[in-house]
C-alpha positions, 0 to 999 in steps of 0.5 A, a space after each residue: 240835822 238835814 232840812 228839806 223842803 217838800 210839797 204835797 205828793 213829794 217824797 223823801 227817801 232814806 236809805 237804799 235797796 231793801 232798807 229804803 224808807 220813803 216818806 211822802 207828804 200827803 197833805 198840808 193843813 191850814 192848822 200847821 199839821 202835815 200828814 205823812 205817808 211812810 213806806 217801809 218793810 214790815 220789819 222796820 218799826 215806824 213810830 211817832 217820837 212819843 210812842 218810840 220814847 214810851 217803848 224805849 222806857 218800857 224796855 229799860 224797865 225790863 232790863 235787870 242790873 246784870 243787863 239781862 231780861 
């Protein structure tokens, strides 16, 4: 795991070129919440972890024993 320290309005860049994803710290709240902005191509899915896990579980439900849908 890479651990970085960023301040408000600072970015983290993941990837390069057309596959680049930019994560910006928009706000740091007193209640231990951080608001992030994410810039990525429209075809790159961006989800909160719990949503990504739910989508993955739903995908597994649709796969038959032969591996086909």
